[in-house]
TORPA-4810 file (N, C-alpha, C, O; in nm, 3 decimals):
<nodes>
NODE_1_1.060_-1.998_0.368_1.098_-1.999_0.225_1.070_-1.848_0.198_0.974_-1.792_0.252_M
NODE_2_1.151_-1.787_0.120_1.144_-1.683_0.095_1.074_-1.618_-0.010_0.969_-1.681_-0.025_G
NODE_3_1.081_-1.525_-0.087_0.985_-1.459_-0.137_1.097_-1.510_-0.318_1.210_-1.481_-0.357_F
NODE_4_0.994_-1.586_-0.372_1.072_-1.645_-0.491_1.064_-1.592_-0.657_0.975_-1.539_-0.724_S
NODE_5_1.173_-1.626_-0.680_1.175_-1.526_-0.838_1.057_-1.476_-0.941_1.046_-1.372_-1.006_E
NODE_6_0.951_-1.622_-0.927_0.877_-1.573_-0.986_0.760_-1.465_-0.888_0.712_-1.362_-0.933_K
NODE_7_0.738_-1.511_-0.773_0.652_-1.377_-0.730_0.733_-1.266_-0.763_0.690_-1.190_-0.850_Q
NODE_8_0.848_-1.242_-0.707_0.894_-1.088_-0.775_0.857_-1.092_-0.932_0.793_-0.988_-0.945_E
NODE_9_0.862_-1.136_-1.020_0.853_-1.153_-1.205_0.671_-1.098_-1.145_0.660_-0.977_-1.128_A
NODE_10_0.582_-1.159_-1.125_0.448_-1.177_-1.091_0.404_-1.013_-1.070_0.321_-0.953_-1.139_L
NODE_11_0.478_-0.960_-0.963_0.438_-0.842_-0.901_0.513_-0.754_-0.999_0.433_-0.674_-1.049_V
NODE_12_0.624_-0.740_-1.041_0.688_-0.654_-1.190_0.601_-0.681_-1.266_0.518_-0.591_-1.248_K
NODE_13_0.567_-0.741_-1.334_0.475_-0.780_-1.457_0.345_-0.703_-1.422_0.320_-0.617_-1.506_E
NODE_14_0.266_-0.709_-1.334_0.166_-0.635_-1.340_0.153_-0.479_-1.288_0.066_-0.393_-1.299_S
NODE_15_0.252_-0.484_-1.241_0.315_-0.323_-1.221_0.311_-0.290_-1.338_0.219_-0.212_-1.362_W
NODE_16_0.393_-0.325_-1.446_0.436_-0.300_-1.568_0.253_-0.242_-1.640_0.221_-0.128_-1.675_E
NODE_17_0.188_-0.338_-1.640_0.048_-0.340_-1.684_-0.021_-0.218_-1.610_-0.112_-0.163_-1.673_V
NODE_18_0.016_-0.158_-1.456_-0.086_-0.067_-1.377_-0.018_0.043_-1.443_-0.093_0.107_-1.518_M
NODE_19_0.120_0.090_-1.437_0.182_0.172_-1.472_0.109_0.292_-1.619_0.140_0.403_-1.661_K
NODE_20_-0.011_0.177_-1.661_-0.047_0.215_-1.797_-0.167_0.281_-1.788_-0.219_0.316_-1.895_E
NODE_21_-0.240_0.314_-1.653_-0.341_0.353_-1.618_-0.342_0.393_-1.480_-0.437_0.369_-1.404_D
NODE_22_-0.249_0.448_-1.451_-0.273_0.536_-1.328_-0.372_0.588_-1.248_-0.399_0.555_-1.133_I
NODE_23_-0.436_0.687_-1.329_-0.500_0.760_-1.283_-0.709_0.717_-1.236_-0.795_0.759_-1.160_P
NODE_24_-0.690_0.603_-1.355_-0.807_0.507_-1.303_-0.795_0.380_-1.216_-0.884_0.305_-1.176_A
NODE_25_-0.660_0.373_-1.196_-0.613_0.259_-1.083_-0.663_0.358_-0.978_-0.754_0.323_-0.904_L
NODE_26_-0.611_0.475_-0.969_-0.612_0.515_-0.837_-0.718_0.550_-0.771_-0.756_0.529_-0.655_S
NODE_27_-0.768_0.616_-0.874_-0.971_0.579_-0.815_-1.018_0.491_-0.788_-1.115_0.496_-0.714_L
NODE_28_-0.977_0.386_-0.829_-1.036_0.227_-0.844_-1.017_0.167_-0.653_-1.096_0.107_-0.580_H
NODE_29_-0.892_0.213_-0.632_-0.790_0.167_-0.516_-0.873_0.215_-0.418_-0.914_0.140_-0.330_L
NODE_30_-0.912_0.366_-0.423_-0.981_0.444_-0.291_-1.100_0.409_-0.325_-1.161_0.369_-0.226_Y
NODE_31_-1.174_0.405_-0.441_-1.266_0.330_-0.474_-1.327_0.203_-0.342_-1.415_0.210_-0.255_A
NODE_32_-1.226_0.089_-0.385_-1.230_0.017_-0.310_-1.190_0.035_-0.154_-1.236_-0.056_-0.084_M
NODE_33_-1.128_0.114_-0.096_-1.083_0.153_-0.003_-1.209_0.168_0.106_-1.214_0.115_0.217_I
NODE_34_-1.328_0.270_0.032_-1.428_0.322_0.102_-1.542_0.252_0.106_-1.633_0.276_0.185_L
NODE_35_-1.541_0.115_-0.022_-1.630_0.047_-0.007_-1.583_-0.095_0.096_-1.664_-0.182_0.127_E
NODE_36_-1.498_-0.095_0.121_-1.445_-0.194_0.220_-1.490_-0.156_0.316_-1.579_-0.213_0.380_I
NODE_37_-1.416_-0.009_0.356_-1.442_0.077_0.490_-1.482_0.238_0.492_-1.413_0.334_0.528_A
NODE_38_-1.608_0.235_0.445_-1.638_0.418_0.430_-1.619_0.501_0.557_-1.646_0.621_0.554_P
NODE_39_-1.572_0.440_0.677_-1.527_0.517_0.754_-1.376_0.556_0.767_-1.339_0.641_0.848_E
NODE_40_-1.283_0.483_0.674_-1.172_0.554_0.641_-1.161_0.667_0.577_-1.046_0.709_0.579_A
NODE_41_-1.238_0.735_0.519_-1.251_0.889_0.440_-1.196_0.961_0.517_-1.098_1.025_0.477_K
NODE_42_-1.228_0.970_0.613_-1.169_1.091_0.688_-0.970_1.097_0.752_-0.904_1.184_0.809_G
NODE_43_-0.940_0.971_0.708_-0.802_0.916_0.703_-0.745_0.977_0.601_-0.624_0.959_0.587_L
NODE_44_-0.802_1.046_0.524_-0.742_1.094_0.369_-0.747_1.238_0.361_-0.860_1.279_0.386_F
NODE_45_-0.675_1.316_0.339_-0.697_1.489_0.386_-0.816_1.480_0.210_-0.934_1.513_0.212_S
NODE_46_-0.761_1.442_0.111_-0.792_1.431_0.009_-0.954_1.388_-0.012_-1.014_1.397_-0.119_F
NODE_47_-0.993_1.357_0.072_-1.113_1.261_0.069_-1.224_1.346_0.185_-1.346_1.342_0.169_L
NODE_48_-1.168_1.408_0.283_-1.236_1.460_0.437_-1.365_1.499_0.381_-1.476_1.452_0.406_K
NODE_49_-1.328_1.607_0.290_-1.450_1.706_0.256_-1.550_1.676_0.126_-1.620_1.755_0.062_D
NODE_50_-1.534_1.550_0.112_-1.626_1.531_-0.004_-1.691_1.410_0.020_-1.654_1.326_0.102_T
NODE_51_-1.835_1.398_-0.086_-1.917_1.297_-0.057_-1.867_1.175_-0.223_-1.927_1.070_-0.248_N
NODE_52_-1.746_1.233_-0.310_-1.700_1.176_-0.417_-1.572_1.160_-0.402_-1.501_1.244_-0.347_E
NODE_53_-1.515_1.015_-0.466_-1.371_1.058_-0.477_-1.316_1.130_-0.601_-1.342_1.082_-0.711_I
NODE_54_-1.224_1.269_-0.591_-1.221_1.321_-0.679_-1.156_1.309_-0.804_-1.035_1.328_-0.809_P
NODE_55_-1.225_1.277_-0.912_-1.131_1.257_-1.062_-1.003_1.278_-1.057_-0.916_1.191_-1.067_Q
NODE_56_-0.978_1.454_-1.036_-0.838_1.511_-1.106_-0.757_1.533_-0.979_-0.660_1.609_-0.981_N
NODE_57_-0.792_1.472_-0.875_-0.684_1.535_-0.765_-0.542_1.484_-0.741_-0.539_1.364_-0.712_N
NODE_58_-0.440_1.536_-0.744_-0.313_1.497_-0.773_-0.292_1.451_-0.621_-0.263_1.332_-0.618_P
NODE_59_-0.297_1.506_-0.503_-0.293_1.396_-0.403_-0.323_1.284_-0.389_-0.245_1.216_-0.323_K
NODE_60_-0.452_1.216_-0.445_-0.526_1.089_-0.441_-0.396_1.041_-0.543_-0.310_0.968_-0.494_L
NODE_61_-0.387_1.073_-0.649_-0.317_1.008_-0.735_-0.125_0.979_-0.668_-0.053_0.879_-0.666_K
NODE_62_-0.110_1.088_-0.633_0.030_1.010_-0.585_0.052_0.996_-0.464_0.156_1.031_-0.407_S
NODE_63_-0.083_0.920_-0.391_-0.044_0.848_-0.296_-0.089_0.745_-0.317_-0.060_0.662_-0.231_H
NODE_64_-0.169_0.696_-0.423_-0.198_0.554_-0.497_-0.061_0.488_-0.549_-0.011_0.378_-0.529_A
NODE_65_-0.014_0.618_-0.635_0.142_0.575_-0.689_0.226_0.499_-0.594_0.274_0.385_-0.599_V
NODE_66_0.232_0.601_-0.498_0.345_0.552_-0.361_0.330_0.404_-0.330_0.419_0.319_-0.339_K
NODE_67_0.184_0.384_-0.285_0.158_0.253_-0.262_0.163_0.173_-0.361_0.204_0.069_-0.309_V
NODE_68_0.146_0.149_-0.491_0.144_0.069_-0.585_0.334_0.054_-0.547_0.388_-0.046_-0.498_F
NODE_69_0.409_0.193_-0.588_0.528_0.149_-0.631_0.613_0.075_-0.475_0.692_-0.019_-0.468_K
NODE_70_0.564_0.150_-0.383_0.625_0.054_-0.266_0.592_-0.058_-0.244_0.670_-0.129_-0.179_M
NODE_71_0.489_-0.102_-0.283_0.452_-0.240_-0.248_0.519_-0.323_-0.360_0.556_-0.438_-0.338_V
NODE_72_0.534_-0.262_-0.485_0.640_-0.334_-0.578_0.791_-0.334_-0.565_0.869_-0.415_-0.615_C
NODE_73_0.811_-0.252_-0.507_0.976_-0.239_-0.439_0.992_-0.293_-0.327_1.110_-0.312_-0.297_E
NODE_74_0.900_-0.330_-0.239_0.900_-0.434_-0.128_0.967_-0.591_-0.177_1.048_-0.666_-0.122_S
NODE_75_0.875_-0.597_-0.335_0.862_-0.726_-0.370_1.001_-0.790_-0.398_1.016_-0.911_-0.382_A
NODE_76_1.101_-0.710_-0.440_1.224_-0.719_-0.524_1.311_-0.713_-0.395_1.408_-0.786_-0.374_I
NODE_77_1.262_-0.605_-0.300_1.387_-0.638_-0.198_1.387_-0.745_-0.132_1.490_-0.783_-0.077_Q
NODE_78_1.256_-0.821_-0.122_1.222_-0.963_-0.048_1.323_-1.069_-0.116_1.402_-1.150_-0.068_L
NODE_79_1.286_-1.031_-0.258_1.383_-1.164_-0.333_1.529_-1.152_-0.344_1.607_-1.242_-0.373_R
NODE_80_1.565_-0.992_-0.309_1.722_-0.987_-0.314_1.804_-0.973_-0.148_1.926_-0.972_-0.131_E
NODE_81_1.722_-0.965_-0.063_1.758_-0.933_0.064_1.676_-0.985_0.188_1.702_-0.958_0.306_K
NODE_82_1.567_-1.069_0.140_1.491_-1.120_0.224_1.450_-1.073_0.301_1.426_-1.140_0.401_G
NODE_83_1.415_-0.918_0.300_1.336_-0.850_0.412_1.305_-0.736_0.329_1.373_-0.735_0.226_E
NODE_84_1.220_-0.636_0.343_1.179_-0.481_0.286_1.280_-0.372_0.413_1.275_-0.349_0.534_V
NODE_85_1.361_-0.332_0.302_1.435_-0.194_0.407_1.376_-0.073_0.318_1.412_-0.050_0.202_V
NODE_86_1.297_-0.014_0.377_1.225_0.141_0.314_1.343_0.232_0.375_1.379_0.199_0.488_V
NODE_87_1.424_0.369_0.303_1.536_0.408_0.327_1.447_0.490_0.460_1.331_0.529_0.475_S
NODE_88_1.607_0.488_0.565_1.584_0.516_0.692_1.463_0.652_0.722_1.371_0.645_0.803_G
NODE_89_1.488_0.747_0.651_1.407_0.830_0.703_1.288_0.833_0.627_1.195_0.894_0.680_S
NODE_90_1.271_0.787_0.526_1.131_0.732_0.464_1.049_0.652_0.560_0.928_0.665_0.580_S
NODE_91_1.125_0.574_0.614_1.015_0.470_0.677_0.999_0.532_0.820_0.915_0.478_0.893_L
NODE_92_1.065_0.636_0.867_1.057_0.712_1.002_0.931_0.804_0.952_0.846_0.840_1.034_K
NODE_93_0.924_0.830_0.852_0.840_0.970_0.789_0.715_0.860_0.842_0.656_0.880_0.948_Y
NODE_94_0.687_0.753_0.761_0.581_0.680_0.669_0.519_0.647_0.831_0.402_0.670_0.863_L
NODE_95_0.626_0.587_0.925_0.570_0.571_1.055_0.544_0.668_1.120_0.487_0.620_1.218_G
NODE_96_0.546_0.786_1.133_0.556_0.869_1.218_0.380_0.956_1.166_0.300_1.019_1.235_S
NODE_97_0.378_0.927_1.045_0.234_0.981_0.980_0.131_0.895_1.012_0.023_0.947_1.042_V
NODE_98_0.143_0.737_1.014_0.048_0.652_1.048_0.013_0.642_1.164_-0.097_0.608_1.207_H
NODE_99_0.137_0.683_1.238_0.091_0.685_1.380_-0.002_0.791_1.432_-0.101_0.756_1.498_L
NODE_100_0.030_0.958_1.401_-0.038_1.060_1.370_-0.192_1.039_1.326_-0.282_1.086_1.395_Q
NODE_101_-0.211_0.982_1.233_-0.318_0.954_1.168_-0.412_0.811_1.227_-0.486_0.738_1.162_K
NODE_102_-0.386_0.805_1.339_-0.444_0.699_1.451_-0.456_0.549_1.336_-0.549_0.471_1.355_G
NODE_103_-0.371_0.527_1.241_-0.370_0.377_1.152_-0.335_0.304_1.274_-0.250_0.334_1.358_I
NODE_104_-0.454_0.153_1.270_-0.453_0.022_1.342_-0.435_-0.053_1.215_-0.428_-0.027_1.095_V
NODE_105_-0.427_-0.178_1.308_-0.347_-0.277_1.169_-0.509_-0.351_1.084_-0.509_-0.402_0.972_D
NODE_106_-0.623_-0.338_1.169_-0.733_-0.345_1.060_-0.725_-0.243_0.896_-0.765_-0.287_0.788_P
NODE_107_-0.664_-0.105_0.918_-0.647_-0.017_0.838_-0.576_-0.092_0.701_-0.630_-0.105_0.591_H
NODE_108_-0.437_-0.137_0.742_-0.374_-0.224_0.668_-0.424_-0.322_0.590_-0.387_-0.333_0.473_F
NODE_109_-0.524_-0.414_0.654_-0.594_-0.495_0.583_-0.670_-0.439_0.477_-0.667_-0.470_0.358_E
NODE_110_-0.754_-0.331_0.549_-0.802_-0.290_0.432_-0.813_-0.213_0.297_-0.908_-0.192_0.223_V
NODE_111_-0.658_-0.170_0.291_-0.568_-0.148_0.209_-0.546_-0.228_0.111_-0.556_-0.217_-0.011_V
NODE_112_-0.496_-0.359_0.222_-0.421_-0.469_0.116_-0.559_-0.533_0.063_-0.548_-0.524_-0.059_K
NODE_113_-0.670_-0.586_0.088_-0.766_-0.601_0.012_-0.826_-0.511_-0.141_-0.865_-0.547_-0.252_E
NODE_114_-0.806_-0.385_-0.074_-0.835_-0.320_-0.196_-0.750_-0.298_-0.304_-0.785_-0.271_-0.419_A
NODE_115_-0.599_-0.317_-0.247_-0.478_-0.350_-0.354_-0.525_-0.432_-0.425_-0.549_-0.397_-0.540_L
NODE_116_-0.551_-0.552_-0.391_-0.582_-0.690_-0.434_-0.700_-0.666_-0.539_-0.700_-0.723_-0.648_I
NODE_117_-0.781_-0.596_-0.507_-0.894_-0.607_-0.607_-0.871_-0.498_-0.714_-0.929_-0.518_-0.821_R
NODE_118_-0.796_-0.383_-0.702_-0.720_-0.283_-0.796_-0.627_-0.382_-0.893_-0.650_-0.380_-1.014_T
NODE_119_-0.522_-0.471_-0.839_-0.453_-0.586_-0.933_-0.568_-0.663_-1.010_-0.550_-0.676_-1.132_V
NODE_120_-0.674_-0.711_-0.959_-0.758_-0.802_-1.022_-0.799_-0.725_-1.170_-0.801_-0.775_-1.283_E
NODE_121_-0.833_-0.576_-1.127_-0.899_-0.518_-1.218_-0.816_-0.453_-1.340_-0.842_-0.437_-1.459_K
NODE_122_-0.702_-0.421_-1.256_-0.598_-0.362_-1.374_-0.544_-0.540_-1.463_-0.553_-0.550_-1.585_A
NODE_123_-0.512_-0.613_-1.408_-0.501_-0.720_-1.513_-0.641_-0.839_-1.550_-0.644_-0.908_-1.652_M
NODE_124_-0.718_-0.840_-1.472_-0.865_-0.895_-1.594_-0.813_-1.095_-1.567_-0.788_-1.154_-1.462_G
NODE_125_-0.815_-1.137_-1.690_-0.813_-1.263_-1.678_-0.626_-1.307_-1.646_-0.576_-1.419_-1.647_E
NODE_126_-0.579_-1.218_-1.627_-0.443_-1.283_-1.644_-0.371_-1.241_-1.495_-0.253_-1.243_-1.462_K
NODE_127_-0.475_-1.209_-1.431_-0.481_-1.236_-1.253_-0.467_-1.345_-1.202_-0.565_-1.415_-1.229_C
NODE_128_-0.391_-1.398_-1.138_-0.423_-1.530_-1.089_-0.380_-1.501_-0.961_-0.321_-1.399_-0.923_S
NODE_129_-0.422_-1.625_-0.882_-0.431_-1.661_-0.742_-0.266_-1.669_-0.663_-0.233_-1.654_-0.545_E
NODE_130_-0.178_-1.704_-0.802_-0.060_-1.685_-0.727_-0.010_-1.553_-0.759_0.081_-1.517_-0.685_E
NODE_131_-0.051_-1.451_-0.868_-0.018_-1.342_-0.834_-0.018_-1.216_-0.736_0.056_-1.120_-0.712_M
NODE_132_-0.171_-1.282_-0.680_-0.261_-1.208_-0.598_-0.161_-1.238_-0.449_-0.140_-1.160_-0.356_K
NODE_133_-0.120_-1.359_-0.465_-0.044_-1.391_-0.312_0.038_-1.339_-0.326_0.051_-1.270_-0.225_S
NODE_134_0.165_-1.309_-0.436_0.303_-1.258_-0.405_0.264_-1.067_-0.409_0.362_-0.994_-0.392_A
NODE_135_0.150_-1.010_-0.427_0.161_-0.914_-0.376_0.081_-0.922_-0.241_0.118_-0.824_-0.176_W
NODE_136_0.022_-0.968_-0.196_-0.035_-1.012_-0.067_0.147_-0.989_0.041_0.199_-0.907_0.117_R
NODE_137_0.168_-1.081_-0.004_0.310_-1.093_0.033_0.403_-0.984_0.055_0.467_-0.960_0.157_E
NODE_138_0.402_-0.909_-0.081_0.493_-0.801_-0.040_0.445_-0.699_0.046_0.521_-0.637_0.121_A
NODE_139_0.324_-0.679_0.039_0.249_-0.615_0.086_0.249_-0.614_0.262_0.252_-0.505_0.320_Y
NODE_140_0.246_-0.714_0.320_0.283_-0.748_0.435_0.405_-0.721_0.486_0.424_-0.661_0.592_D
NODE_141_0.500_-0.771_0.402_0.602_-0.724_0.457_0.622_-0.574_0.445_0.707_-0.532_0.523_H
NODE_142_0.562_-0.476_0.361_0.597_-0.331_0.407_0.496_-0.285_0.513_0.529_-0.220_0.612_L
NODE_143_0.379_-0.321_0.487_0.324_-0.312_0.647_0.346_-0.293_0.751_0.330_-0.198_0.828_A
NODE_144_0.415_-0.453_0.759_0.535_-0.475_0.909_0.584_-0.379_0.920_0.551_-0.301_1.009_A
NODE_145_0.702_-0.348_0.814_0.784_-0.241_0.838_0.727_-0.128_0.891_0.759_-0.083_1.001_A
NODE_146_0.649_-0.083_0.822_0.582_0.055_0.843_0.500_0.057_1.043_0.495_0.149_1.125_I
NODE_147_0.451_-0.083_1.049_0.367_-0.117_1.154_0.535_-0.061_1.299_0.537_0.017_1.394_K
NODE_148_0.604_-0.120_1.259_0.743_-0.157_1.371_0.787_0.007_1.388_0.829_0.056_1.493_T
NODE_149_0.770_0.077_1.265_0.848_0.261_1.264_0.758_0.287_1.372_0.816_0.333_1.470_E
NODE_150_0.605_0.267_1.387_0.482_0.312_1.426_0.532_0.308_1.605_0.553_0.399_1.685_M
NODE_151_0.537_0.136_1.620_0.567_0.128_1.724_0.657_0.201_1.804_0.627_0.243_1.916_K
NODE_152_0.797_0.221_1.733_0.933_0.295_1.774_0.854_0.416_1.797_0.815_0.440_1.911_Q
NODE_153_0.830_0.491_1.704_0.803_0.643_1.717_0.696_0.632_1.828_0.695_0.752_1.857_E
NODE_154_0.614_0.582_1.905_0.552_0.579_1.970_0.588_0.527_2.123_0.513_0.549_2.219_A
NODE_155_0.698_0.464_2.131_0.756_0.448_2.250_0.830_0.548_2.274_0.845_0.583_2.391_A
NODE_156_0.913_0.638_2.134_0.994_0.786_2.185_0.884_0.888_2.237_0.909_0.957_2.336_Q
NODE_157_0.767_0.897_2.171_0.652_0.978_2.237_0.649_0.947_2.399_0.714_1.015_2.479_T
NODE_158_0.577_0.852_2.432_0.576_0.817_2.578_0.690_0.822_2.599_0.694_0.933_2.546_Q
NODE_159_0.840_0.799_2.640_0.963_0.859_2.687_0.967_0.975_2.694_1.015_1.024_2.796_T
NODE_160_0.919_1.063_2.588_0.949_1.198_2.624_0.874_1.304_2.672_0.903_1.423_2.671_Q
NODE_161_0.692_1.205_2.747_0.643_1.300_2.837_0.623_1.303_2.937_0.579_1.406_2.988_L
</nodes>
C-alpha cells in the first residue's frame, strides 16, 4: 500500500501550521534530540561548544527547516511517485555529510522521535495518531534514501583506498 492522499494532506496541513513558528519549533526539535540522546550534541557543529541550545543560531534554524521541509517533500513524492527522490547532488551531499559525521541507524530514530514530538507540540489537540504515522512514514523513506547514499559513498571510499 502506497502513501495515501490523506497521509500527504496530513503532513502538508501540519507543515503549514509549523511554518508559522519555525524559530520555536526549531529549538524544540533540538531540545527533544538532546533529551532523547544527550550524546548527539557533538554531532551538530552549532551545539558542540555550548551547554544550551542557542536561541538565535541561524544554522540551527536552517538545519531544522531543512529537516521539516525534506520530510514534507518526501510525503508529497511518496504520494506522487511511490518513492522519495532527492535531487542527485543533494542526496549525495546528505549521504556524504552523514557518513563523515558518523551517523548510524539509531541517530535516525532519535531524530524521527524528536520530529514527532515537535509535530505534536505544533499541532496540539489536532495531532492525531494518523498524522504522526504519516510523518513517520515520510521520514522513514527520506532516511532510507540518505542511508542508501551513505552506503554507496562508503563503498566508493573503500574502493579508493
